[in-house]
C-alpha positions as CSV (number, residue, x, y, z in Angstrom):
1,X,-7.3,-18.2,-26.8
2,X,-10.6,-16.5,-26.1
3,X,-11.5,-13.1,-27.6
4,X,-11.0,-11.5,-24.2
5,X,-7.6,-13.0,-23.8
6,X,-6.7,-11.8,-27.4
7,X,-7.9,-8.3,-26.5
8,X,-5.8,-8.2,-23.3
9,X,-2.7,-9.6,-25.1
10,X,-3.1,-7.0,-27.8
11,X,-3.5,-4.1,-25.3
12,X,-0.5,-5.3,-23.3
13,X,1.7,-5.7,-26.4
14,X,0.6,-2.5,-28.3
15,X,1.0,-0.1,-25.4
16,X,4.2,0.6,-23.5
17,X,2.5,1.0,-20.2
18,X,-1.0,-0.4,-19.4
19,X,-2.9,-0.3,-16.2
20,X,-5.9,-2.6,-15.7
21,X,-7.8,-0.8,-13.0
22,X,-11.2,-0.2,-11.4
23,X,-12.4,3.0,-12.9
24,X,-10.5,5.4,-15.2
25,X,-7.2,7.4,-14.6
26,X,-9.5,10.5,-14.3
27,X,-11.9,8.8,-11.9
28,X,-10.4,5.7,-10.1
29,X,-13.1,3.7,-8.4
30,X,-10.9,2.0,-5.8
31,X,-8.1,3.2,-3.5
32,X,-5.6,0.7,-4.8
33,X,-6.2,1.8,-8.5
34,X,-6.0,5.4,-7.3
35,X,-2.6,4.9,-5.7
36,X,-1.1,3.4,-8.9
37,X,-2.6,6.3,-10.9
38,X,-1.1,8.8,-8.5
39,X,2.3,7.2,-8.8
40,X,2.2,7.0,-12.6
41,X,0.9,10.6,-12.9
42,X,3.6,11.8,-10.4
43,X,6.2,10.2,-12.6
44,X,4.6,11.8,-15.7
45,X,4.4,8.4,-17.4
46,X,2.2,8.1,-20.5
47,X,0.0,5.0,-20.0
48,X,-3.3,3.5,-21.0
49,X,-5.9,2.8,-18.3
50,X,-8.4,0.0,-18.9
51,X,-11.5,0.0,-16.7
52,X,-12.2,-3.6,-15.7
53,X,-15.5,-2.5,-14.1
54,X,-16.9,-1.7,-17.6
55,X,-16.6,-5.3,-18.7
56,X,-16.9,-8.3,-16.5
57,X,-15.2,-10.6,-19.0
58,X,-12.1,-8.3,-18.9
59,X,-12.2,-8.1,-15.1
60,X,-12.0,-11.9,-14.9
61,X,-9.9,-12.3,-18.0
62,X,-7.0,-10.2,-16.7
63,X,-6.8,-12.3,-13.6
64,X,-6.5,-15.4,-15.7
65,X,-4.1,-13.7,-18.1
66,X,-1.6,-12.8,-15.4
67,X,-2.5,-15.5,-12.9
68,X,-2.8,-12.7,-10.4
69,X,-6.0,-12.4,-8.2
70,X,-6.3,-8.7,-7.7
71,X,-6.8,-5.4,-9.6
72,X,-5.0,-3.1,-10.4
73,X,-2.4,-4.7,-12.6
74,X,0.4,-2.8,-14.2
75,X,2.1,-3.9,-17.4
76,X,5.3,-2.4,-18.8
77,X,6.4,-3.4,-22.4
78,X,4.2,-6.5,-22.3
79,X,5.5,-7.6,-18.9
80,X,3.3,-7.9,-15.8
81,X,4.9,-5.8,-13.1
82,X,2.5,-6.2,-10.2
83,X,-0.4,-4.7,-8.3
84,X,-0.6,-1.8,-6.0
85,X,1.7,-3.0,-3.2
86,X,4.4,-4.1,-5.5
87,X,4.2,-0.9,-7.6
88,X,4.2,1.3,-4.4
89,X,7.2,-0.5,-3.0
90,X,9.1,-0.3,-6.2
91,X,8.3,3.4,-6.5
92,X,9.4,4.2,-2.9
93,X,12.7,2.3,-3.5
94,X,13.3,4.1,-6.8
95,X,13.1,0.8,-8.6
96,X,10.0,1.6,-10.6
97,X,11.6,4.7,-12.1
98,X,14.7,2.7,-13.0
99,X,12.7,-0.1,-14.5
100,X,10.6,2.2,-16.6
101,X,13.7,4.0,-17.9
102,X,15.5,0.7,-18.6
103,X,12.4,-0.2,-20.7
104,X,12.7,3.1,-22.6
105,X,9.6,4.7,-21.0
106,X,10.0,8.4,-20.4
107,X,9.8,9.5,-16.7
108,X,9.4,13.1,-15.6
109,X,12.3,14.6,-13.8
110,X,14.6,11.8,-14.8
111,X,18.2,12.4,-15.9
């Protein structure tokens, strides 16, 4: 396993919720990353954002790690959840909130 793959694996395993994104949670640099940030912020989820634009090796490495071609990528408790479309659809259906709670992740306004 390369150093980049080890870094990614460590981040995914040591943080409950990790978003590999373009830009930062404060300053998303693509609309898709921004949408996922808005959803997570709306839910009040504590997460770590990792800016793939800051490191080309991570940008490619995360695609290899998940075998998923696009950014952003959301991980919950070490599991790859999906990209923007999947996260948005899960959120709109209420499935994202349920999944986060089932994984023990605190969600704002949840029972």
